[in-house]
C-alpha positions in Angstrom: 146.5 140.4 83.8 142.8 141.3 83.8 141.9 137.8 82.5 144.0 136.2 85.2 142.3 138.2 87.9 138.9 137.3 86.5 139.8 133.6 86.6 141.0 133.9 90.2 137.9 135.8 91.2 135.7 133.1 89.7 137.7 130.4 91.5 137.4 132.3 94.8 133.6 132.5 94.3 133.5 128.8 93.6 135.4 128.0 96.8 133.1 130.3 98.9 130.1 128.5 97.3 131.8 125.2 98.2 132.3 126.4 101.7 128.6 127.0 102.0 127.8 123.6 100.6 130.2 122.0 103.1 128.5 123.9 105.9 125.0 123.0 104.7 125.8 119.3 104.6 126.5 119.3 108.4 123.8 121.8 109.4 120.3 120.4 109.9 117.0 122.2 109.4 115.5 122.5 112.9 111.9 122.4 111.5 112.8 119.1 109.8 114.3 117.6 112.9 111.1 118.5 114.8 109.0 117.0 112.0 110.9 113.8 112.2 110.7 113.4 115.9 107.0 114.3 115.9 105.7 112.5 112.9 108.5 110.1 111.9 107.8 111.1 108.3 110.6 113.1 106.8 111.5 112.0 103.3 114.1 114.2 101.6 114.5 116.2 104.8 117.6 118.2 105.7 119.0 116.4 108.8 122.7 116.7 108.2 124.5 117.0 111.5 121.4 116.4 113.6 122.0 114.7 117.0 119.6 111.8 117.0 121.5 109.7 119.5 119.3 107.0 121.1 116.2 108.6 119.3 113.1 106.4 118.8 112.8 106.4 115.0 111.1 103.0 114.5 109.3 102.9 111.2 110.5 106.4 110.2 110.2 107.4 106.6 113.7 108.8 105.7 113.8 108.1 102.0 116.4 110.2 100.3 116.9 112.2 103.4 120.1 114.2 104.0 121.8 112.5 107.0 125.4 113.3 106.4 127.2 113.9 109.7 124.1 112.9 111.6 124.6 111.2 115.0 122.4 108.1 115.1 124.4 106.0 117.6 122.1 103.8 119.6 119.0 105.0 117.7 116.0 102.8 117.2 115.5 102.6 113.4 113.7 99.3 113.4 111.7 99.1 110.2 112.7 102.5 109.0 113.0 103.3 105.3 116.3 104.9 104.5 116.3 104.0 100.8 118.8 106.2 98.9 119.3 108.4 102.0 122.6 110.4 101.9 124.7 109.1 104.7 128.1 110.1 103.6 129.4 113.2 101.7 132.9 114.0 100.6 134.3 117.1 99.0 137.9 117.1 98.1 137.4 119.2 95.1 140.2 121.7 94.6 142.6 122.9 92.0 145.3 120.6 93.5 147.9 123.3 93.1 147.2 123.8 89.3 146.5 127.5 89.8 148.9 127.9 92.7 146.1 128.5 95.3 145.5 125.0 96.6 145.7 126.3 100.2 142.3 128.0 99.5 140.7 124.7 98.6 142.2 123.1 101.7 140.5 125.9 103.8 137.1 125.5 102.2 136.8 121.9 101.1 138.6 118.6 101.5 136.1 117.3 104.1 134.3 114.1 104.7 131.0 113.9 106.6 129.6 110.5 107.7 126.6 109.5 109.7 127.3 107.4 112.7 125.2 104.3 113.6 127.3 102.5 116.2 125.0 100.2 118.2 121.9 101.4 116.3 118.9 99.1 115.9 118.2 98.9 112.1 116.3 95.6 112.2 114.1 95.3 109.2 115.2 98.7 107.9 115.2 99.4 104.1 118.5 100.5 102.8 118.0 99.6 99.2 120.7 101.2 96.9 121.9 103.2 99.9 125.6 104.2 100.1 127.0 103.2 103.4 130.6 103.1 102.2 133.2 103.6 105.0 130.6 104.0 107.7 131.0 102.5 111.2 128.1 100.2 111.8 129.9 98.0 114.4 127.6 96.1 116.7 124.5 97.5 114.9 121.4 95.3 114.5 120.7 94.9 110.8 118.9 91.6 111.0 116.2 91.2 108.3 117.3 94.5 106.8 117.0 95.0 103.0 120.4 96.1 101.6 119.8 95.1 98.0 122.4 96.8 95.8 123.7 98.8 98.8 127.3 100.0 98.9 129.2 99.0 101.9 132.8 99.2 100.6 135.3 99.7 103.4 132.5 99.8 106.0 133.2 98.7 109.5 130.7 95.9 110.3 132.4 94.1 113.1 130.1 92.2 115.4 127.1 93.5 113.4 124.0 91.4 113.3 122.9 90.7 109.7 121.0 87.5 110.3 118.5 87.0 107.4 119.5 90.3 105.9 119.0 90.7 102.1 122.4 91.8 100.6 121.6 90.7 97.1 124.2 92.2 94.7 125.5 94.5 97.5 129.1 95.7 97.3 131.2 94.9 100.4 134.6 95.2 98.9 137.3 95.6 101.7 134.6 95.7 104.4 135.3 94.5 107.9 132.9 91.8 109.0 134.8 90.2 111.8 132.6 88.2 114.2 129.6 89.4 112.2 126.4 87.3 112.3 125.3 86.6 108.7 123.4 83.5 109.4 120.8 82.8 106.6 121.7 86.1 105.0 121.2 86.5 101.2 124.5 87.4 99.6 123.8 86.3 96.1 126.0 88.1 93.7 127.5 90.2 96.4 131.0 91.6 96.1 133.1 90.6 99.1 136.5 90.7 97.5 139.3 91.7 100.0 136.8 91.7 102.8 137.6 90.4 106.3 135.2 87.8 107.7 137.3 86.5 110.6 135.2 84.2 112.7 132.0 85.4 111.0 128.9 83.3 111.2 127.7 82.5 107.7 125.8 79.3 108.5 123.1 78.6 105.9 123.9 81.9 104.1 123.4 82.1 100.3 126.6 83.1 98.6 125.7 81.9 95.2 127.7 83.8 92.5 129.4 85.9 95.3 132.9 87.3 94.8 135.2 86.3 97.7 138.4 86.9 95.9 141.3 87.5 98.4 138.8 87.6 101.3 139.8 86.3 104.8 137.4 83.6 106.1 139.7 82.3 108.9 137.6 80.8 111.6 134.3 81.5 109.7 131.3 79.2 110.1 130.2 78.2 106.6 128.1 75.2 107.6 125.4 74.4 105.0 126.3 77.6 103.2 125.5 77.9 99.5 128.7 78.8 97.6 127.6 77.7 94.2 129.7 79.3 91.5 131.3 81.5 94.1 134.7 83.0 93.4 137.1 82.0 96.3 140.3 82.6 94.5 143.2 83.2 96.9 140.7 83.3 99.8 142.1 82.5 103.3 140.4 79.4 104.7 143.2 77.8 106.6 145.7 79.3 109.1 147.7 78.5 112.2 145.1 76.9 114.6 142.3 78.8 112.8 140.3 77.0 110.2 137.0 77.4 108.4 134.0 75.1 108.8 132.7 73.9 105.5 130.5 71.1 106.8 127.5 70.6 104.6 128.5 73.5 102.4 127.7 73.5 98.7 130.8 74.5 96.6 129.5 73.3 93.3 131.3 75.0 90.4 133.1 77.3 92.9 136.6 78.6 92.0 139.2 77.4 94.5 142.3 78.7 92.6 145.3 79.1 94.9 143.3 78.3 98.1 144.7 76.5 101.1 142.2 73.8 102.1 144.6 71.7 104.1 142.9 72.2 107.5 139.4 73.2 106.6 136.6 71.3 108.4 134.3 69.4 106.1 132.1 66.2 106.1 130.5 63.8 103.7 127.7 66.3 103.1 130.1 69.0 101.7 129.5 69.2 98.0 132.5 69.9 95.8 131.1 68.9 92.4 132.6 70.8 89.5 134.8 73.0 91.7 137.9 74.2 89.8 141.4 74.6 91.1 145.0 75.1 89.9 148.4 73.6 91.0 148.8 76.0 94.0 145.5 74.8 95.6 146.3 72.8 98.6 144.0 69.9 99.7 143.7 67.9 102.9 145.5 64.5 103.2 143.4 61.7 101.7 141.2 64.1 99.9 141.3 62.1 96.7 139.7 59.1 98.4 136.6 61.0 99.4 133.1 60.6 97.8 132.8 60.5 94.0 130.6 63.6 94.1 133.9 65.6 94.4 134.8 65.9 90.8 137.3 68.6 90.3 138.0 70.3 87.0 141.7 70.9 86.8 142.5 74.2 85.1 145.6 75.1 83.2 148.2 76.9 85.3 148.7 79.4 82.4 
């Protein structure tokens, strides 16, 4: 009995400590907030929960800063450095009922704090290796931003401006990029599987070696886009009255397994050389009579 009480006491202490951690993540240091607004230099600062709505933070140094639960809607972060800043924190640690006291963990933990950036100006900002997973960045300006190796899984990026942004090797699995502007963006090696790019502008973007498996590209503009060796397996490119523009796109060695291409828009400058497909891939009428550059490698259906 004594051992059991000691275990319960230890767990209670851990939960109380967890409670303090949860509170700390959403409570900013007033001195740090003042430092940021005064000097714009606040690396590793404690800014969790700070209300920085519409603040002028252009060129601010926020490397590795604590920004969980911070309100940055409409803020001017042009050229700011947010490399490895903590923008999202989740604590669902608990005993999950194993010790029969899961209600305590529900009281003290099981929370998610996320910074908000809706409509923020992040033009030219540095977000290298930064975790923006699940954040709402809708309508934000991220043009020319450096998001190399950033995590944007499940992020809401609808109508976001990512023109000329560097998303090299970024992870955007299941991200919402509907009506997003990705013109001339660098998406080499990016993971866009299961993402939604409905009516997105990807003109002249570089998607070499990108993973677009099961992504939705209905109505997307892929004119002159580099899709060399890209994975487009089961991607949506044709739909009822909504089709993708592949005019001038380079699909050399791309995987078109089980893709419907019946109504895609393409021209004589579209390059298909070495693209692979299987029996379920659907092509436009008369496709076989097109330019000899379109040499398809038929894969085994097994």
